[in-house]
C-alpha positions in Angstrom: -176.0 -99.3 1.7 -177.4 -96.2 3.1 -179.9 -96.9 5.8 -181.4 -93.5 6.0 -181.8 -93.3 2.4 -183.3 -96.7 2.4 -185.8 -95.7 5.3 -186.9 -92.6 3.2 -187.6 -94.9 0.2 -189.7 -96.8 2.5 -191.6 -93.7 3.4 -192.1 -92.6 -0.2 -193.4 -96.2 -0.9 -195.8 -96.0 2.0 -197.1 -92.4 0.9 -197.5 -93.8 -2.7 -199.7 -96.4 -1.2 -201.8 -93.6 0.6 -202.3 -92.0 -2.8 -203.2 -95.1 -4.2 -206.0 -95.9 -1.8 -207.3 -92.3 -1.9 -205.9 -91.2 1.4 -203.6 -88.6 -0.3 -204.3 -86.7 -3.4 -202.0 -87.5 -6.4 -199.2 -85.3 -7.8 -197.7 -84.5 -4.6 -193.9 -83.6 -4.4 -191.9 -85.5 -1.8 -188.8 -83.3 -2.4 -189.0 -82.0 1.2 -189.6 -85.2 2.8 -186.7 -86.2 4.9 -185.8 -89.1 7.3 -183.1 -88.0 10.0 -182.1 -88.8 13.5 -184.5 -87.4 16.0 -183.0 -84.4 18.1 -183.6 -86.6 21.3 -182.3 -90.3 20.8 -184.8 -91.2 23.3 -187.7 -90.5 20.9 -186.3 -93.2 18.6 -184.0 -94.2 15.8 -185.2 -92.2 13.0 -187.8 -89.4 12.4 -189.7 -88.2 9.2 -191.4 -84.8 8.7 -193.5 -86.3 5.8 -196.9 -85.4 7.4 -195.7 -81.8 8.1 -194.4 -80.8 4.8 -197.3 -82.8 2.9 -200.2 -81.2 5.0 -200.5 -77.9 3.1 -200.2 -79.2 -0.4 -202.6 -82.2 0.4 -204.9 -79.7 1.9 -205.1 -82.3 5.1 -204.6 -82.1 8.7 -201.0 -83.1 9.7 -202.0 -85.5 12.4 -204.4 -87.4 10.0 -201.6 -87.9 7.6 -199.2 -88.8 10.2 -201.7 -91.5 11.6 -202.3 -93.1 8.2 -198.6 -93.1 7.3 -197.6 -94.7 10.6 -199.9 -97.8 10.0 -198.3 -98.1 6.7 -194.7 -98.0 8.1 -195.3 -100.3 10.9 -196.4 -103.1 8.6 -192.8 -103.1 7.4 -190.7 -105.7 9.1 -187.7 -103.2 9.4 -189.9 -101.1 11.7 -190.8 -102.0 15.2 -192.9 -98.9 16.0 -194.0 -95.7 14.3 -195.2 -93.3 16.7 -196.8 -89.8 15.9 -195.4 -87.0 18.0 -196.4 -83.3 18.5 -198.1 -81.8 15.4 -197.1 -84.8 13.0 -193.5 -85.9 13.5 -193.2 -89.6 12.9 -190.6 -91.2 15.4 -189.5 -94.7 13.9 -187.9 -97.5 16.0 -185.9 -100.3 13.9 -185.4 -103.9 14.6 -182.1 -105.2 15.9 -181.5 -106.9 12.6 -181.5 -103.8 10.8 -178.5 -102.5 12.6 -176.8 -105.7 12.3 -177.3 -105.7 8.6 -175.4 -102.5 8.7 -172.5 -104.2 10.3 -172.6 -106.6 7.6 -172.8 -104.2 4.9 -169.5 -102.4 6.4 -167.8 -105.6 6.4 -168.8 -106.9 2.9 -169.1 -103.7 0.7 -166.0 -102.1 -0.2 -167.8 -98.9 -1.2 -169.7 -98.5 2.0 -170.1 -94.9 2.8 -169.4 -93.9 -0.8 -172.2 -91.9 -2.5 -173.5 -91.4 -6.0 -174.3 -87.8 -5.0 -171.9 -86.4 -7.4 -172.9 -88.3 -10.4 -169.6 -87.7 -12.0 -169.9 -83.9 -12.1 -166.8 -82.1 -12.5 -165.6 -80.0 -9.6 -162.4 -77.7 -9.6 -161.0 -77.2 -6.0 -158.6 -74.3 -6.3 -156.5 -73.9 -3.0 -153.4 -72.8 -1.4 -152.3 -70.6 -4.4 -149.8 -68.9 -2.3 -147.5 -66.2 -3.8 -144.3 -67.8 -4.9 -142.1 -65.4 -2.9 -141.6 -67.5 0.2 -142.1 -70.7 2.0 -145.6 -71.7 3.1 -146.6 -70.6 6.4 -149.0 -72.1 8.9 -152.1 -70.4 7.5 -151.2 -71.9 4.1 -150.9 -75.3 5.7 -154.7 -75.1 7.1 -155.8 -74.0 3.6 -153.8 -76.9 2.2 -155.2 -79.4 4.4 -158.8 -78.2 4.0 -158.6 -77.8 0.3 -157.2 -81.6 0.0 -159.5 -83.0 2.4 -162.3 -81.3 0.9 -161.3 -82.6 -2.7 -161.0 -86.3 -1.3 -164.5 -85.9 0.3 -166.1 -84.8 -3.0 -164.2 -87.4 -4.7 -165.7 -90.0 -2.2 -169.2 -88.7 -2.9 -169.1 -89.3 -6.6 -167.5 -86.0 -7.8 -164.8 -85.9 -10.6 -162.4 -83.5 -8.9 -159.5 -81.5 -10.0 -157.1 -80.0 -7.5 -155.6 -76.8 -8.8 -152.9 -74.2 -7.6 -152.9 -70.7 -9.1 -149.5 -69.4 -9.3 -149.7 -65.5 -8.7 -146.5 -64.9 -10.8 -147.3 -61.7 -12.7 -147.5 -58.9 -9.7 -144.9 -56.4 -8.5 -144.2 -59.0 -5.6 -142.3 -61.0 -8.3 -140.0 -58.5 -9.1 -139.3 -57.9 -5.5 -138.6 -61.8 -5.1 -136.0 -61.2 -7.9 -134.3 -58.3 -6.4 -134.1 -60.3 -2.8 -132.7 -63.3 -4.8 -130.1 -60.9 -6.3 -128.8 -59.9 -2.8 -128.6 -63.6 -2.0 -126.6 -64.2 -5.1 -124.2 -61.6 -4.3 -123.8 -63.3 -0.9 -123.1 -66.5 -2.5 -120.4 -64.6 -4.4 -118.7 -63.6 -1.3 -120.2 -60.1 -1.0 -122.4 -58.5 2.0 -126.1 -58.8 0.8 -128.0 -55.6 1.0 -131.4 -56.4 2.2 -133.2 -53.1 2.0 -136.4 -52.2 3.3 -139.2 -53.9 1.2 -137.2 -56.8 0.3 -137.6 -60.4 1.6 -135.3 -60.9 4.4 -135.8 -64.6 5.1 -132.9 -67.1 5.0 -135.0 -69.3 2.5 -133.3 -67.3 -0.4 -129.8 -68.2 0.6 -130.1 -71.5 -1.4 -131.7 -69.7 -4.2 -128.9 -67.2 -4.5 -126.5 -70.1 -4.6 -128.3 -71.7 -7.2 -128.2 -68.5 -9.4 -124.4 -68.6 -8.8 -124.1 -72.0 -9.8 -126.1 -71.5 -13.1 -124.6 -67.9 -14.0 -121.5 -67.5 -12.1 -120.4 -64.1 -11.6 -121.7 -62.7 -14.8 -124.5 -60.5 -13.1 -122.2 -59.1 -10.4 -122.3 -55.5 -10.5 -124.8 -55.3 -13.5 -127.9 -53.2 -13.5 -131.3 -55.0 -13.1 -132.0 -54.4 -16.5 -129.4 -57.1 -17.4 -130.9 -59.7 -14.8 -134.4 -58.7 -13.6 -136.6 -60.6 -16.2 -134.5 -63.8 -16.5 -134.0 -63.9 -12.5 -137.8 -63.2 -12.0 -138.3 -66.6 -14.0 -135.5 -68.4 -12.4 -136.5 -67.4 -8.7 -140.1 -68.1 -9.2 -139.3 -71.6 -10.4 -137.0 -72.3 -7.4 -139.7 -71.0 -4.9 -142.3 -73.2 -6.6 -140.0 -76.2 -6.1 -140.0 -75.3 -2.4 -143.8 -74.8 -2.2 -144.4 -78.2 -4.0 -141.9 -79.7 -1.4 -143.8 -78.2 1.4 -147.0 -79.5 0.1 -145.5 -83.0 -0.4 -144.7 -82.9 3.5 -148.5 -82.8 4.0 -149.2 -85.3 1.4 -150.8 -82.7 -0.9 -150.5 -83.4 -4.7 -152.0 -81.0 -7.3 -153.3 -82.0 -10.6 -153.0 -78.6 -12.2 -150.8 -75.6 -11.7 -151.9 -72.5 -13.5 -149.9 -69.3 -14.0 -151.4 -65.8 -13.8 -148.4 -64.6 -16.0 -149.7 -66.9 -18.7 -152.9 -64.8 -19.0 -151.0 -61.7 -20.0 -150.1 -61.2 -23.6 -152.4 -64.1 -24.9 -155.7 -62.4 -25.3 -157.2 -64.5 -22.5 -157.9 -61.3 -20.3 -159.4 -59.5 -23.3 -161.5 -62.3 -24.1 -163.1 -62.7 -20.7 -163.7 -58.9 -20.6 -165.1 -59.1 -24.2 -167.5 -61.7 -23.0 -168.7 -59.5 -20.1 -169.1 -56.5 -22.5 -171.3 -58.5 -24.8 -173.7 -58.8 -21.8 -173.7 -55.1 -21.3 -171.8 -55.5 -18.0 -168.8 -53.3 -19.0 -168.9 -49.6 -18.8 -166.7 -46.3 -18.1 -167.6 -44.5 -15.0 -166.2 -43.1 -11.7 -166.9 -44.9 -8.6 -167.8 -43.1 -5.3 -165.0 -43.0 -2.7 -165.0 -45.9 -0.6 -165.6 -45.6 3.3 -162.7 -46.5 5.3 -159.7 -47.8 3.7 -159.2 -47.0 0.1 -158.4 -50.2 -2.0 -155.6 -49.9 -4.6 -158.0 -50.3 -7.6 -159.9 -47.3 -6.7 -159.2 -44.1 -8.5 -161.1 -40.5 -8.6 -161.3 -40.7 -12.3 -162.9 -42.5 -15.0 -162.0 -46.3 -15.0 -163.5 -49.4 -17.0 -165.8 -50.9 -14.6 -167.7 -54.4 -14.3 -171.3 -54.1 -13.5 -170.9 -56.9 -10.8 -174.1 -55.4 -8.9 -176.0 -57.2 -11.7 -175.0 -60.4 -10.2 -175.2 -60.0 -6.5 -172.3 -57.7 -5.5 -172.5 -54.5 -3.4 -170.7 -52.1 -5.7 -169.4 -52.3 -9.4 -165.6 -53.1 -9.6 -162.8 -51.7 -11.6 -161.2 -53.9 -14.2 -159.0 -51.4 -16.0 -157.3 -48.3 -14.6 -157.4 -44.8 -16.4 -153.9 -45.5 -17.6 -155.0 -48.6 -19.5 -153.4 -51.1 -17.2 -155.4 -54.0 -15.7 -156.4 -54.1 -12.0 -155.6 -57.1 -10.1 -159.3 -58.3 -10.6 -159.1 -58.7 -14.3 -156.7 -61.6 -14.7 -158.7 -63.4 -11.9 -161.8 -62.9 -13.9 -159.8 -64.2 -16.9 -158.6 -67.1 -14.8 -162.0 -68.2 -13.7 -163.4 -67.9 -17.2 -160.9 -70.3 -18.1 -162.1 -72.8 -15.6 -165.5 -72.3 -16.9 -164.5 -73.0 -20.5 -162.8 -76.2 -19.3 -166.3 -77.5 -18.4 -166.3 -77.6 -14.9 -169.8 -78.1 -13.3 -168.8 -76.4 -9.9 -166.1 -74.3 -8.9 -164.7 -74.0 -5.3 -162.0 -71.5 -4.1 -160.4 -71.8 -0.7 -159.3 -68.2 0.3 -157.5 -66.9 3.4 -159.8 -65.0 5.7 -158.2 -61.7 4.6 -159.7 -62.1 1.0 -163.4 -62.1 2.4 -164.1 -58.7 0.7 -163.2 -60.6 -2.7 -166.1 -63.1 -2.3 -169.2 -61.3 -3.7 -167.0 -59.7 -7.0 -165.7 -63.0 -7.8 -169.1 -64.9 -7.4 -170.6 -62.1 -9.8 -167.9 -62.6 -12.2 -168.4 -66.3 -12.5 -172.2 -66.2 -12.5 -171.7 -63.7 -15.5 -169.3 -65.7 -17.3 -171.3 -68.9 -16.8 -174.6 -67.2 -17.5 -175.5 -68.5 -13.9 -174.8 -72.2 -14.8 -171.6 -72.8 -12.7 -171.9 -72.1 -9.1 -168.9 -70.8 -7.3 -168.4 -71.6 -3.4 -165.8 -69.7 -1.9 -164.5 -71.2 1.6 -162.5 -68.7 3.7 -159.8 -70.1 6.1 -159.4 -68.4 9.4 -156.3 -67.8 11.3 -154.2 -70.6 13.2 -152.9 -69.5 16.5 -149.7 -71.5 17.6 -148.7 -72.2 21.2 -146.0 -74.2 22.8 -145.2 -74.5 26.6 -148.2 -72.4 27.1 -146.8 -69.5 25.2 -147.3 -68.2 21.7 -145.1 -69.9 19.3 -142.3 -67.5 17.8 -141.8 -67.0 14.1 -139.3 -68.9 12.1 -135.8 -67.6 11.8 -135.7 -69.2 8.4 -138.9 -67.4 7.1 -138.0 -64.1 8.9 -141.6 -63.1 9.6 -143.8 -66.3 10.2 -143.9 -69.8 11.3 -143.6 -72.0 8.2 -145.5 -75.1 7.3 -142.4 -77.1 7.5 -141.7 -75.9 11.2 -145.3 -77.2 12.2 -145.0 -80.6 10.4 -141.5 -81.4 11.6 -142.6 -80.9 15.2 -146.0 -82.1 15.2 -146.0 -84.6 12.2 -148.0 -84.7 9.2 -150.9 -86.9 10.4 -151.4 -85.0 13.5 -151.1 -81.6 11.9 -153.7 -82.8 9.1 -156.2 -84.1 11.6 -156.0 -81.4 14.1 -156.4 -78.6 11.3 -159.9 -80.2 10.5 -161.0 -80.3 14.0 -162.7 -76.6 13.5 -164.9 -75.4 10.8 -162.7 -73.6 8.3 -164.1 -70.1 9.0 -163.4 -70.6 12.7 -160.0 -69.5 14.4 -158.0 -72.5 15.4 -155.7 -72.9 18.2 -152.8 -75.3 17.6 -150.8 -76.2 20.9 -147.8 -78.3 20.1 -148.1 -79.8 23.6 -151.7 -80.8 23.2 -151.9 -82.1 19.8 -149.5 -84.8 20.7 -151.0 -85.5 24.0 -152.3 -89.0 24.7 -155.8 -88.3 26.2 -159.5 -88.1 25.3 -159.1 -84.5 25.1 -156.8 -84.9 21.9 -159.1 -86.1 19.1 -156.2 -87.2 17.0 -155.0 -89.6 19.7 -158.6 -90.5 20.6 -159.5 -91.7 17.0 -156.1 -93.5 16.4 -156.4 -95.3 19.8 -159.7 -96.8 18.7 -158.1 -98.2 15.6 -155.0 -99.7 17.9 -157.4 -101.1 20.4 -159.4 -103.0 17.8 -156.2 -104.1 16.0 -155.0 -105.3 19.6 -158.2 -107.4 19.9 -157.8 -108.9 16.3 -154.1 -109.9 17.2 -155.3 -111.6 20.7 -158.1 -113.4 18.8 -155.8 -114.8 16.0 -153.2 -115.7 18.6 -156.0 -117.7 20.3 -156.6 -119.5 17.1 -160.0 -117.6 16.2 -160.4 -116.7 12.5 -161.1 -113.0 12.4 -160.4 -112.3 8.7 -163.0 -110.1 7.2 -164.7 -112.9 5.1 -165.2 -115.0 8.2 -166.4 -112.2 10.3 -168.9 -111.4 7.7 -170.4 -114.8 8.1 -170.7 -114.2 11.9 -174.3 -114.5 13.5 -174.7 -110.9 14.3 -178.0 -111.5 15.9 -176.0 -112.1 19.2 -175.1 -108.3 19.3 -178.4 -106.9 21.1 -177.2 -105.2 23.9 -178.1 -101.4 23.8 -174.2 -100.3 23.8 -173.6 -102.5 20.8 -176.4 -101.4 19.1 -175.4 -97.7 19.7 -172.0 -98.4 17.9 -174.1 -100.0 14.9 -176.3 -97.0 14.8 -173.2 -94.7 14.6 -171.9 -96.8 11.6 -175.3 -96.5 9.9 -174.7 -92.6 10.1 -171.6 -92.9 7.9 -173.0 -92.6 4.4 -175.6 -90.0 5.5 -172.7 -87.8 7.0 -170.8 -88.2 3.9 -173.5 -86.7 1.7 -174.3 -84.1 4.3 -170.4 -82.9 4.5 -170.3 -83.0 0.6 -173.3 -81.0 0.1 -171.8 -78.4 2.4 -168.2 -78.6 1.4 -167.5 -79.3 5.1 -164.8 -81.8 5.5 -164.5 -81.0 9.2 -167.7 -82.9 9.7 -165.6 -86.2 9.0 -163.3 -85.4 11.9 -166.2 -84.8 14.2 -168.0 -88.0 13.3 -164.7 -90.1 13.6 -164.3 -88.6 17.1 -168.0 -89.6 18.0 -167.4 -93.1 16.5 -164.3 -93.7 18.6 -166.0 -92.4 21.6 -168.8 -95.0 21.2 -165.9 -97.8 20.7 -164.2 -96.5 23.8 -167.5 -96.6 25.6 -168.3 -100.2 24.8 -164.7 -101.1 25.6 -165.1 -99.7 28.9 -168.4 -101.3 29.6 -166.7 -104.7 28.9 -164.4 -103.9 32.0 -167.5 -104.1 34.2 -169.6 -106.5 32.2 -167.9 -109.8 30.9 -170.6 -110.5 28.5 -169.7 -107.3 26.4 -165.8 -108.5 26.1 -164.9 -108.9 22.6 -163.3 -112.1 23.3 -165.4 -114.7 25.0 -163.6 -117.5 26.4 -164.3 -121.0 25.0 -167.1 -119.3 22.5 -165.8 -118.8 19.1 -169.1 -117.9 17.4 -169.9 -115.1 20.0 -166.3 -113.8 19.9 -166.6 -113.5 16.1 -170.0 -111.7 16.2 -168.6 -109.1 18.7 -165.3 -108.7 16.7 -167.4 -108.2 13.5 -168.9 -105.1 15.0 -165.6 -103.5 16.2 -164.1 -104.6 12.7 -166.8 -102.5 11.0 -165.8 -99.6 13.1 -162.2 -99.8 12.0 -163.3 -100.0 8.4 -165.4 -96.9 8.9 -162.7 -94.8 10.8 -160.2 -95.9 8.2 -162.3 -94.8 5.4 -162.6 -91.3 7.3 -159.1 -90.9 7.8 -158.3 -91.7 4.3 -160.6 -88.8 3.3 -158.7 -86.7 5.8 -155.4 -87.7 4.5 -154.4 -89.5 7.8 -152.7 -92.7 7.9 -154.5 -95.2 10.4 -151.9 -96.3 13.2 -151.6 -100.1 13.7 -150.7 -100.0 17.4 -149.9 -97.4 20.0 -146.5 -97.3 21.3 
């Protein structure tokens, strides 16, 4: 059940009736007709822009269309009033029975809130994709949580989703990893490591060095890197990927696919992608103008092989092959996305750190060209996380050497708290993460406030059961909900009704933070109703000596619990049963 979709369908039916009786011309498109909550709740329950968007194509006055449409709508038993406002908006008020029906739907329909929006379209969400050179830091944590929640949201909205991690295991940084690990290997063999400038100093490589010793003994001691670099590069990369997988598991993140950058080289895949662009006339030899400001590493003051990315919306054309014949870092990324296009995805989503903002247009241009404009690419940038503890910036991890690790954060705050709090800001906004505040038990802490709503509802269910009142979902679904007529009760039902609409809005925009915002608002309505019961005994959920009324009131809050649990499931957060 999607009440907003149902009322929009009613508006369309009424518009068709106006066409049938000659009040409107035939052939009008209703695509722009919307039914939404009014900006001012005092104006009604829902509002439609139908008259305003149809006036011009119909060649009629907005007000006249609105007046005629209001008569048709008011004839439906679900509508108690349809009032014309301003130049042609229609404000609708719905019967109490409609809101009570929403509560019943939430209790009886296991798929309440789920949407057919995606219609099984295949979506690839690539996220994290951290270099396998160290443990994941707090920025990776935010990207991992965002990507995982987004994938769950899209799945909930009817998409066929693949979670993917791209392993950057082909660059010079992997050689640095191997050399750094070799020093820890020497340390494991009883020698002093020589951590020269440019190597990775973190203690996280100590166990890697021990693992190398366990496997190879002392056979590489005092040997030149020509003997061990290639093999150690593979070994250390796999060791680091095991660490990264373990870090992701701490957050409950499971990838469906791990793709290797190294696997693109020497296989013809890069060449095939460039050949596809060349066949479209998008590859040429040229010299780019010197860039203003910082000079990127792929710019040369001589002829290079260039991708005409400006033909697909980029600001400048991009180098893909250097003058010495080696590929730029952009070339394998083009090949990797070409591989995703060839795997048949209908939509691609990349989750990047904010420092990759300059990469957005070129990557979108490449996917547009490689898919002939058929596969959209949405790139979500993840802004920085600022950590605080005891009112001070949280210091870097000794283990990592230069940054705070994902593991540091999860071990101190917990996975559920970390996940929820990381989603309380839009992905492109900087997020403050205060270890003291995220575990604080107050209304100002959204994690606690939402979980407290679940705990309160569970406490009511336990007390009712202890009093001998049946409160299983099947019984509650048969309760006489027509008793729930207080404005505060109806307000809670209205918020429950927004859940299916909210899912579609969040999925269309690839914005899982909207789920966290909505859950906070729903929890706030629940707590508000609870507090009103302290002053008005008729609003208390357990009515002494009146089982029927008690079950009706508990049915309402149990519906809240169902929706909050569904929302927390999308965010990857486990609902608490009770607060200690």
